[in-house]
N, C-alpha and C positions, 0 to 999 in steps of 0.2 A: 050592199055590194056583196058580193058571191065569195066564199072563206076561200084564203087566201093557203095554197101547200105547198109546204116545205121542205128539202130533204133531212132526213135525220134518223137516227136507228130509236122508236115508241117504244115504251113500256106494249103496246099492241102487238109490235114487231115480233119480239123475246117472246110472247106467249103464243103466237103463233109458230117461232120455232122450235118454241118447246126449251128454250135455251136461256141460261142467264148473259148479261152483255158481256162474259168474256167469251163465251161461246161465240160469236155471232161477229162476223167481219165487216164491220161498216163502212160501204164503200157507195154510200148517198150521199154523202156529204161533202167530198172531194176535199179532204182532209191531208195534210203530211203525212204518209206512210209508219214513220217514226214515232208516232203520237209526241202529244209533251212532253218538252225535257224535263227532267226531274230537278232541275235548281227552278224552272220555270212553276213546278207542282209545289214545291217546298215554299216558294216565295209567296205563292197564296196563301199558304195554310198558314205560314205567320202572320199575315196581315194583320194590323191593329184595326178589329174592327168595334173596342169600346169607346172611340170616336172618330169625329165627322173627315172625310179625307177633303183633301184640298176641292175645293167648289168648283176650280176651271181646269184641273188637272194640269198645274202649270211645269212642276218638276219633268212629268214624263211628255209632256207638251216640248219640254226646251232640250230634254234628249232627244228627242225626233228629231228637230230641227238642227239641232249638232249633227245627228249623223248623216243628214241628209243635205248639207251645206244650205240650209235656208233660216231665213230670221223667221225667231219666234212666233211673229205675227202675221207668216206665211202656212201656219199650221192650226188645227182647231182637232182635240182628242174628241172622238165620240162614242155611242154606245153604239158599238161594230159597224160595219159599213151601212147597215140600215138606217141608224141613227143618222149618218151624212146624207143617204140620201132623202128624209124625208124632210130635215133643216134647208136642205138647197130647195126643196120645192115651194118650203113654206115661204123662205127668203127670195126668192124670185119668180113666182108666178102669181098673177092674181085672179081674180076669179074671171073667169069665161079666157084666159090665154091657152095658147097652144103650147102644149110639152110633144116633142119629138122622141118616139122613141121605138128604137132596132127592134123587132121581134124573129126569132121567139127570143124574149129576156125574161129575165129577173123579174119577177111578180111585183116588187115593190116598186118598180120604177111608176106603171100604171098607179098602183095604189096609193104613193104619195103624192103624184099627181092630182088625182081624183080629190083627196083631201085637202086638196091647195084649192079647189074650186076650178081646177082648170080642164080643159079638154083633150085626149090622149090623141095623137096623130101618129098611127104604125107606119114603120117600114119596111117591109116582110123581107127578110133572105129565105131565098126557098131553098129546099131541101136537093140533095144530101150534100150541096156544096154550102148553102149557110153564108155565104161571104157578104155583110152586111153593104148595102149602099154605098159609096163616100160621096154622096152629097142630100140634100135634104132643102124642101122649103125655109125658109128664114122663121125661127122660135124662139122665145124666151129663152126657155131650155130646152136642150138636145141631149139626152141619156143613153150612155151606150157602153157597154161590156165590151173589154178589150185585156183578154180572151172572153168572147161573150159567152154567155152562160145560157141553156146547156149543150150549145155545139160546140164550142172550146175554138173557132175560128178567130185568127188573131189579125188587124188592119197593121200596116209595117206604118213608120211614122211621116212621110207623106202623106197619105189618104186620109189619116187623123188630124194632122195640122193643115190639109185644107177645107176639111168638115168643118173644123173649129174657126178659122175665118170667115168661112160661108155662113155660117150657122143662124148669124144675124144677134145672137145673144150669148148662151155661156152653155159651153159645152161640158157636162158631167161625165167625166171618165171614171167608169167603174173599174179597177185595174186590182182587184183581191188576188188573179189568180196570175199576175206577170210573175211573181218569183218563182212560176212552173213554167217560164217559156225560158226554152233554150234560145239564147241573141236576143233578147228583149230589147226594144231600143230604151225603155224608162219614159215615163208616163211625166214624170216631173221635170222633164226639160221642155214641155212645152209651157208650166209655169215660168221658169226660168225665164224663157223667149218672151215672157208677156201677152200670150196667147190668152182668150177666154176662156181659161179653162178652170174647171176643181176637179184634181186626181184623189179619188176616195180607196184608201190602204185600209186593211182589215190585218187585226195578227189573227184570226180565226183559222183561216185556210194553212198558211205557214208552220205556224205554233200549235196547230190542232187542239184550239181550246172555245172552241164553239160556245160553253157554256160560261164563259166573263163577258163576253159583248163588250171588247173594246177595238178601237181603230182611230183613224184620224184622217183628216181630208187636207189637203194641199193647195193653195191656190194666191192669187193676189191679196194684199194685205186690204183692200176693199172690201173683197170677194168673201175672205176670212169674218171680215168683221161684223159683214151682215147676217152671216150665219151664227157667228158666236150671240150676237143681239136676242136671239131668239131661242137661246139652249138654254134651259134649267140650269142651276148651280146642283155641285153633287151627281151628273148625268152617267159616271163610271164610278162604282163604288171601290171601299179597300183593295180586296183581292185581287180585281181585276186590274188595277194602278200597279199594285205590286209585281202582278205575272208581268203584266208589259215590259216594267222595267228591266226585270227581269233578262225577258226574250229581246230585249232589242240587242245587246249585244252578242246573240246567238244567230241573227240575221243572214249573214254569211256562212256559217256553219251547216245551217238550216238550209240555203239555198245550192248547198254542194251536191244537194241529190237529182237536180232538176237534169243532167244527162241521164243520169240513171230512170228516172219518170219518162223519159222521151223514150227511149229505150222499151220501156214495158208497154207504155202506151202503143206504140208503133207494133210491139208483136201481137195486141190486142187486135189490133186494126186488121193485121194481116190474118189470124185466127180467124175474126168475121169473114173479110173477103173471100176467103177461100172455100168457105159454107156460103157463098155468096148474097153473104147478108152487108147490107151497103152502113158505112161509116161516114161520118162528119170528117173532115179532115181538121182533128184539132192539133191545136201546139200547146194547149193546159194538162193539166195531171187527170183526164178522165177522156170516156170516150162514150159518143154518144152513137147506137146503133139501133136499124131498122130491125126488130125482131118479130114484128107481127101483133100478135098480142100479149103485149108487155105485160098488162097488168098477170098474166098467168105466170111467164117468165118469172118475173119478180118475185109472186109464189112460193113456187116451186126451187126457185137458188135460195128463197130466205130458210127454207125447209133443209137446204144443204149448208148453212151456215154463213150466207153474203146476203147482205142486204144491198139492193141496187134501187136506182133511182127511176120509176114508172114515170113517163114525162106527158100523159095526160094533160096535166095543168099547165103546162108550156103549149096546149094545143096539138101533140103529137103522140096522140095514142098508141102507135106501133113502137116508139122509139125507148129504148132506156139508155139511161146515161150512166155509167162505172167508170166507179174513182180508180187509178191507177194503184194498186194495191203493190205489198215490198215485191222484190223479184221473188223473195220467197214464197210468197202465198199466191204467185202466178198462176203457177201449175198446179195447185189446186182448185183454183178458181175457172180454169179454161174446160177444166175436165168438168166442174160441175155442170156448168153451162154445156159441154156437149154432152152430159147426160141428158138436162133439161132440155134440151132441143129434140132430142131422139124420142123423149119421153112424149112429146107435143106431136111426133108425125105416126 
């Protein structure tokens, strides 16, 4: 299998930028622009690492269930969204099964399906709109990001409900960017309504804690039990559990930035539009822009203090994905992009 590429600021990036981590604004990983809350950092620092954590993360599971009015048996804490995706593939796919993936998409969908011995059936969303089809041939497992990564297109409830009803199996709905969607309809509603859906959530993006690897998945009691039966004990460590418990009560305040994120995103799309550069119709906290030589633009932006995601690994070598910065940093980002575009002409 080919190497899977993910976003995030690496040591090689910092060396190329000739700066420390504090000198580069990382817009490659689509995190909340405020960074982690001090209370979350403090909780992780004070976690007891001299004893085992709960083997099943029961206290966090129960707190999540209470916060969304679910039964605890409808929630499973996982090692980030990726942990949930791989568990679902192992639990629901058999060798030779088909797994439908709407592309371009997060690379772990296909990786998880192939690791389970399934073959992947791709349904491509065409640029520049990238709107996924609302139907597909029946399959034991269908994987969809909503909003999708890297484009940010967002399907409304009716289209997803129809897809879930007609999938012939289980719809894995990856909604880690849903907290940044203004007017989001809430994927957990499909679980409440009894659809064969697993809704995958993460603390990573909303709370800016990618280093701690903690998320959760919701679904019917039967589906969650199938995933839980394959999950090893202590899959989430004590610092991550402590941080997530501290983060959970902060969800509402963290989501308060949604309107600002939308305004910043649309300002970025307008900036590119004026320059004749196509963008996808994102509803998430990032913009996908067709800039031509994406690798060159990324390298030159890095030298100006911004890390963005070059999207060749998504099959989009001419596109870059840029997370929405804070309103404070937006003018400097746009100026840096302008300089970079002029440098290439």
